PyMOL CGO cylinders between C-alpha atoms (Angstrom):
from pymol import cmd
from pymol.cgo import CYLINDER

trace = [
    CYLINDER, -0.07, -0.02, 0.10, 1.29, 3.32, -0.77, 0.3, 1, 1, 1, 1, 1, 1,
    CYLINDER, 1.29, 3.32, -0.77, 0.71, 5.08, 2.52, 0.3, 1, 1, 1, 1, 1, 1,
    CYLINDER, 0.71, 5.08, 2.52, 1.97, 2.44, 4.59, 0.3, 1, 1, 1, 1, 1, 1,
    CYLINDER, 1.97, 2.44, 4.59, 5.56, 3.46, 4.07, 0.3, 1, 1, 1, 1, 1, 1,
    CYLINDER, 5.56, 3.46, 4.07, 7.11, 5.44, 6.90, 0.3, 1, 1, 1, 1, 1, 1,
    CYLINDER, 7.11, 5.44, 6.90, 7.95, 8.42, 4.55, 0.3, 1, 1, 1, 1, 1, 1,
    CYLINDER, 7.95, 8.42, 4.55, 4.48, 8.83, 3.64, 0.3, 1, 1, 1, 1, 1, 1,
    CYLINDER, 4.48, 8.83, 3.64, 3.20, 8.93, 7.21, 0.3, 1, 1, 1, 1, 1, 1,
    CYLINDER, 3.20, 8.93, 7.21, 5.59, 11.82, 8.04, 0.3, 1, 1, 1, 1, 1, 1,
    CYLINDER, 5.59, 11.82, 8.04, 4.50, 13.61, 5.12, 0.3, 1, 1, 1, 1, 1, 1,
    CYLINDER, 4.50, 13.61, 5.12, 1.01, 13.26, 5.93, 0.3, 1, 1, 1, 1, 1, 1,
    CYLINDER, 1.01, 13.26, 5.93, 1.49, 14.51, 9.37, 0.3, 1, 1, 1, 1, 1, 1,
    CYLINDER, 1.49, 14.51, 9.37, 3.55, 17.46, 8.00, 0.3, 1, 1, 1, 1, 1, 1,
    CYLINDER, 3.55, 17.46, 8.00, 0.59, 18.37, 5.55, 0.3, 1, 1, 1, 1, 1, 1,
    CYLINDER, 0.59, 18.37, 5.55, -1.84, 18.13, 8.18, 0.3, 1, 1, 1, 1, 1, 1,
    CYLINDER, -1.84, 18.13, 8.18, 0.10, 20.49, 10.27, 0.3, 1, 1, 1, 1, 1, 1,
    CYLINDER, 0.10, 20.49, 10.27, 1.07, 23.07, 7.50, 0.3, 1, 1, 1, 1, 1, 1,
    CYLINDER, 1.07, 23.07, 7.50, -3.00, 23.28, 6.99, 0.3, 1, 1, 1, 1, 1, 1,
    CYLINDER, -3.00, 23.28, 6.99, -3.59, 23.64, 10.61, 0.3, 1, 1, 1, 1, 1, 1,
    CYLINDER, -3.59, 23.64, 10.61, -1.24, 26.52, 10.83, 0.3, 1, 1, 1, 1, 1, 1,
    CYLINDER, -1.24, 26.52, 10.83, -2.50, 28.33, 7.86, 0.3, 1, 1, 1, 1, 1, 1,
    CYLINDER, -2.50, 28.33, 7.86, -6.10, 27.91, 8.94, 0.3, 1, 1, 1, 1, 1, 1,
    CYLINDER, -6.10, 27.91, 8.94, -4.76, 29.16, 12.24, 0.3, 1, 1, 1, 1, 1, 1,
    CYLINDER, -4.76, 29.16, 12.24, -2.92, 32.13, 10.71, 0.3, 1, 1, 1, 1, 1, 1,
    CYLINDER, -2.92, 32.13, 10.71, -5.81, 32.94, 8.45, 0.3, 1, 1, 1, 1, 1, 1,
    CYLINDER, -5.81, 32.94, 8.45, -8.64, 32.88, 11.22, 0.3, 1, 1, 1, 1, 1, 1,
    CYLINDER, -8.64, 32.88, 11.22, -6.02, 35.21, 13.52, 0.3, 1, 1, 1, 1, 1, 1,
    CYLINDER, -6.02, 35.21, 13.52, -5.66, 37.81, 10.50, 0.3, 1, 1, 1, 1, 1, 1,
    CYLINDER, -5.66, 37.81, 10.50, -9.41, 38.16, 9.85, 0.3, 1, 1, 1, 1, 1, 1,
    CYLINDER, -9.41, 38.16, 9.85, -10.19, 38.38, 13.40, 0.3, 1, 1, 1, 1, 1, 1,
    CYLINDER, -10.19, 38.38, 13.40, -7.80, 41.11, 13.87, 0.3, 1, 1, 1, 1, 1, 1,
    CYLINDER, -7.80, 41.11, 13.87, -9.08, 43.00, 10.64, 0.3, 1, 1, 1, 1, 1, 1,
    CYLINDER, -9.08, 43.00, 10.64, -12.71, 42.83, 11.94, 0.3, 1, 1, 1, 1, 1, 1,
    CYLINDER, -12.71, 42.83, 11.94, -11.82, 43.79, 15.63, 0.3, 1, 1, 1, 1, 1, 1,
    CYLINDER, -11.82, 43.79, 15.63, -9.59, 46.80, 14.30, 0.3, 1, 1, 1, 1, 1, 1,
    CYLINDER, -9.59, 46.80, 14.30, -12.40, 47.88, 11.84, 0.3, 1, 1, 1, 1, 1, 1,
    CYLINDER, -12.40, 47.88, 11.84, -14.63, 47.87, 15.23, 0.3, 1, 1, 1, 1, 1, 1,
    CYLINDER, -14.63, 47.87, 15.23, -12.32, 49.81, 17.38, 0.3, 1, 1, 1, 1, 1, 1,
    CYLINDER, -12.32, 49.81, 17.38, -10.87, 52.31, 14.76, 0.3, 1, 1, 1, 1, 1, 1,
    CYLINDER, -10.87, 52.31, 14.76, -13.87, 54.16, 13.51, 0.3, 1, 1, 1, 1, 1, 1,
    CYLINDER, -13.87, 54.16, 13.51, -15.25, 57.61, 14.65, 0.3, 1, 1, 1, 1, 1, 1,
    CYLINDER, -15.25, 57.61, 14.65, -18.00, 56.03, 16.94, 0.3, 1, 1, 1, 1, 1, 1,
    CYLINDER, -18.00, 56.03, 16.94, -15.66, 54.09, 18.75, 0.3, 1, 1, 1, 1, 1, 1,
    CYLINDER, -15.66, 54.09, 18.75, -13.31, 57.00, 19.17, 0.3, 1, 1, 1, 1, 1, 1,
    CYLINDER, -13.31, 57.00, 19.17, -16.20, 58.86, 20.69, 0.3, 1, 1, 1, 1, 1, 1,
    CYLINDER, -16.20, 58.86, 20.69, -17.10, 56.12, 22.91, 0.3, 1, 1, 1, 1, 1, 1,
    CYLINDER, -17.10, 56.12, 22.91, -13.61, 55.87, 24.13, 0.3, 1, 1, 1, 1, 1, 1,
    CYLINDER, -13.61, 55.87, 24.13, -13.29, 59.78, 24.64, 0.3, 1, 1, 1, 1, 1, 1,
    CYLINDER, -13.29, 59.78, 24.64, -16.34, 59.61, 26.93, 0.3, 1, 1, 1, 1, 1, 1,
    CYLINDER, -16.34, 59.61, 26.93, -14.92, 56.76, 29.05, 0.3, 1, 1, 1, 1, 1, 1,
    CYLINDER, -14.92, 56.76, 29.05, -11.71, 58.59, 29.11, 0.3, 1, 1, 1, 1, 1, 1,
    CYLINDER, -11.71, 58.59, 29.11, -13.89, 61.59, 30.64, 0.3, 1, 1, 1, 1, 1, 1,
    CYLINDER, -13.89, 61.59, 30.64, -15.66, 59.52, 33.09, 0.3, 1, 1, 1, 1, 1, 1,
    CYLINDER, -15.66, 59.52, 33.09, -12.85, 58.03, 34.56, 0.3, 1, 1, 1, 1, 1, 1,
    CYLINDER, -12.85, 58.03, 34.56, -11.20, 61.38, 34.90, 0.3, 1, 1, 1, 1, 1, 1,
    CYLINDER, -11.20, 61.38, 34.90, -14.29, 62.55, 36.67, 0.3, 1, 1, 1, 1, 1, 1,
    CYLINDER, -14.29, 62.55, 36.67, -14.31, 59.34, 38.95, 0.3, 1, 1, 1, 1, 1, 1,
    CYLINDER, -14.31, 59.34, 38.95, -10.68, 59.72, 39.87, 0.3, 1, 1, 1, 1, 1, 1,
    CYLINDER, -10.68, 59.72, 39.87, -11.50, 63.02, 41.41, 0.3, 1, 1, 1, 1, 1, 1,
    CYLINDER, -11.50, 63.02, 41.41, -14.42, 61.77, 43.39, 0.3, 1, 1, 1, 1, 1, 1,
    CYLINDER, -14.42, 61.77, 43.39, -14.00, 60.90, 47.00, 0.3, 1, 1, 1, 1, 1, 1,
    CYLINDER, -14.00, 60.90, 47.00, -14.70, 57.42, 48.32, 0.3, 1, 1, 1, 1, 1, 1,
    CYLINDER, -14.70, 57.42, 48.32, -13.30, 54.45, 49.81, 0.3, 1, 1, 1, 1, 1, 1,
    CYLINDER, -13.30, 54.45, 49.81, -11.65, 53.25, 46.33, 0.3, 1, 1, 1, 1, 1, 1,
    CYLINDER, -11.65, 53.25, 46.33, -10.38, 55.79, 43.94, 0.3, 1, 1, 1, 1, 1, 1,
    CYLINDER, -10.38, 55.79, 43.94, -10.22, 54.96, 40.18, 0.3, 1, 1, 1, 1, 1, 1,
    CYLINDER, -10.22, 54.96, 40.18, -7.17, 56.11, 38.26, 0.3, 1, 1, 1, 1, 1, 1,
    CYLINDER, -7.17, 56.11, 38.26, -7.94, 58.17, 35.30, 0.3, 1, 1, 1, 1, 1, 1,
    CYLINDER, -7.94, 58.17, 35.30, -7.33, 56.33, 31.75, 0.3, 1, 1, 1, 1, 1, 1,
    CYLINDER, -7.33, 56.33, 31.75, -4.19, 58.17, 30.05, 0.3, 1, 1, 1, 1, 1, 1,
    CYLINDER, -4.19, 58.17, 30.05, -4.15, 56.57, 26.54, 0.3, 1, 1, 1, 1, 1, 1,
    CYLINDER, -4.15, 56.57, 26.54, -6.16, 58.31, 23.57, 0.3, 1, 1, 1, 1, 1, 1,
    CYLINDER, -6.16, 58.31, 23.57, -7.07, 54.84, 22.11, 0.3, 1, 1, 1, 1, 1, 1,
    CYLINDER, -7.07, 54.84, 22.11, -8.45, 51.83, 23.39, 0.3, 1, 1, 1, 1, 1, 1,
    CYLINDER, -8.45, 51.83, 23.39, -5.96, 49.31, 24.61, 0.3, 1, 1, 1, 1, 1, 1,
    CYLINDER, -5.96, 49.31, 24.61, -7.23, 46.49, 22.49, 0.3, 1, 1, 1, 1, 1, 1,
    CYLINDER, -7.23, 46.49, 22.49, -6.32, 48.66, 19.26, 0.3, 1, 1, 1, 1, 1, 1,
    CYLINDER, -6.32, 48.66, 19.26, -2.97, 49.47, 20.53, 0.3, 1, 1, 1, 1, 1, 1,
    CYLINDER, -2.97, 49.47, 20.53, -2.40, 45.75, 21.33, 0.3, 1, 1, 1, 1, 1, 1,
    CYLINDER, -2.40, 45.75, 21.33, -3.76, 44.70, 17.91, 0.3, 1, 1, 1, 1, 1, 1,
    CYLINDER, -3.76, 44.70, 17.91, -1.63, 47.22, 16.21, 0.3, 1, 1, 1, 1, 1, 1,
    CYLINDER, -1.63, 47.22, 16.21, 1.76, 47.50, 17.92, 0.3, 1, 1, 1, 1, 1, 1,
    CYLINDER, 1.76, 47.50, 17.92, 2.01, 43.93, 19.24, 0.3, 1, 1, 1, 1, 1, 1,
    CYLINDER, 2.01, 43.93, 19.24, 0.40, 41.96, 16.73, 0.3, 1, 1, 1, 1, 1, 1,
    CYLINDER, 0.40, 41.96, 16.73, 3.80, 39.68, 15.78, 0.3, 1, 1, 1, 1, 1, 1,
    CYLINDER, 3.80, 39.68, 15.78, 3.83, 38.82, 19.55, 0.3, 1, 1, 1, 1, 1, 1,
    CYLINDER, 3.83, 38.82, 19.55, 0.38, 37.51, 19.35, 0.3, 1, 1, 1, 1, 1, 1,
    CYLINDER, 0.38, 37.51, 19.35, 1.08, 35.51, 16.29, 0.3, 1, 1, 1, 1, 1, 1,
    CYLINDER, 1.08, 35.51, 16.29, 4.09, 33.92, 17.85, 0.3, 1, 1, 1, 1, 1, 1,
    CYLINDER, 4.09, 33.92, 17.85, 2.19, 33.04, 20.79, 0.3, 1, 1, 1, 1, 1, 1,
    CYLINDER, 2.19, 33.04, 20.79, -0.70, 31.66, 18.82, 0.3, 1, 1, 1, 1, 1, 1,
    CYLINDER, -0.70, 31.66, 18.82, 1.49, 29.58, 16.86, 0.3, 1, 1, 1, 1, 1, 1,
    CYLINDER, 1.49, 29.58, 16.86, 3.52, 28.31, 19.92, 0.3, 1, 1, 1, 1, 1, 1,
    CYLINDER, 3.52, 28.31, 19.92, 0.30, 27.20, 21.80, 0.3, 1, 1, 1, 1, 1, 1,
    CYLINDER, 0.30, 27.20, 21.80, -1.47, 25.85, 18.41, 0.3, 1, 1, 1, 1, 1, 1,
    CYLINDER, -1.47, 25.85, 18.41, 1.58, 23.64, 17.65, 0.3, 1, 1, 1, 1, 1, 1,
    CYLINDER, 1.58, 23.64, 17.65, 1.76, 22.42, 21.36, 0.3, 1, 1, 1, 1, 1, 1,
    CYLINDER, 1.76, 22.42, 21.36, -2.09, 21.47, 20.98, 0.3, 1, 1, 1, 1, 1, 1,
    CYLINDER, -2.09, 21.47, 20.98, -1.50, 20.12, 17.51, 0.3, 1, 1, 1, 1, 1, 1,
    CYLINDER, -1.50, 20.12, 17.51, 1.41, 17.64, 18.44, 0.3, 1, 1, 1, 1, 1, 1,
    CYLINDER, 1.41, 17.64, 18.44, -0.34, 16.50, 21.68, 0.3, 1, 1, 1, 1, 1, 1,
    CYLINDER, -0.34, 16.50, 21.68, -3.61, 15.69, 19.54, 0.3, 1, 1, 1, 1, 1, 1,
    CYLINDER, -3.61, 15.69, 19.54, -1.78, 14.00, 16.93, 0.3, 1, 1, 1, 1, 1, 1,
    CYLINDER, -1.78, 14.00, 16.93, 0.18, 12.17, 19.63, 0.3, 1, 1, 1, 1, 1, 1,
    CYLINDER, 0.18, 12.17, 19.63, -3.14, 10.81, 21.12, 0.3, 1, 1, 1, 1, 1, 1,
    CYLINDER, -3.14, 10.81, 21.12, -4.51, 10.07, 17.56, 0.3, 1, 1, 1, 1, 1, 1,
    CYLINDER, -4.51, 10.07, 17.56, -1.29, 8.13, 16.56, 0.3, 1, 1, 1, 1, 1, 1,
    CYLINDER, -1.29, 8.13, 16.56, -1.69, 6.24, 20.21, 0.3, 1, 1, 1, 1, 1, 1,
    CYLINDER, -1.69, 6.24, 20.21, -5.16, 5.48, 19.66, 0.3, 1, 1, 1, 1, 1, 1,
    CYLINDER, -5.16, 5.48, 19.66, -4.51, 4.26, 16.08, 0.3, 1, 1, 1, 1, 1, 1,
    CYLINDER, -4.51, 4.26, 16.08, -1.70, 2.18, 17.00, 0.3, 1, 1, 1, 1, 1, 1,
    CYLINDER, -1.70, 2.18, 17.00, -3.06, 0.55, 20.03, 0.3, 1, 1, 1, 1, 1, 1,
    CYLINDER, -3.06, 0.55, 20.03, -5.57, -1.26, 17.85, 0.3, 1, 1, 1, 1, 1, 1,
    CYLINDER, -5.57, -1.26, 17.85, -3.18, -2.75, 15.71, 0.3, 1, 1, 1, 1, 1, 1,
    CYLINDER, -3.18, -2.75, 15.71, -1.29, -4.58, 18.56, 0.3, 1, 1, 1, 1, 1, 1,
    CYLINDER, -1.29, -4.58, 18.56, -4.42, -6.63, 19.68, 0.3, 1, 1, 1, 1, 1, 1,
]
cmd.load_cgo(trace, "trace")
């Protein structure tokens, strides 16, 4: 059989990993685009400015707990997605690779355990 050779087995695992990684990256880029479009528009900027003014007002109020005023001009999510996206990609790939290897290890163990009986 063609796929029973050890070399083909490794190529199939590699192809599955590449497809998984490509799908993960495509989903990550798509989610980034949609989140940035939602966070970087005039309505979102106005809401952030209103929140910034509210936190400034609450920081001046006396009470048992004092809020710190927001100091950034943009939402933290927008800054994270714009300035730290490469780190997000690397972290996602590392965690995704670990999950892929673990699941494939389990799948390989399940398929091999049936062959020994």
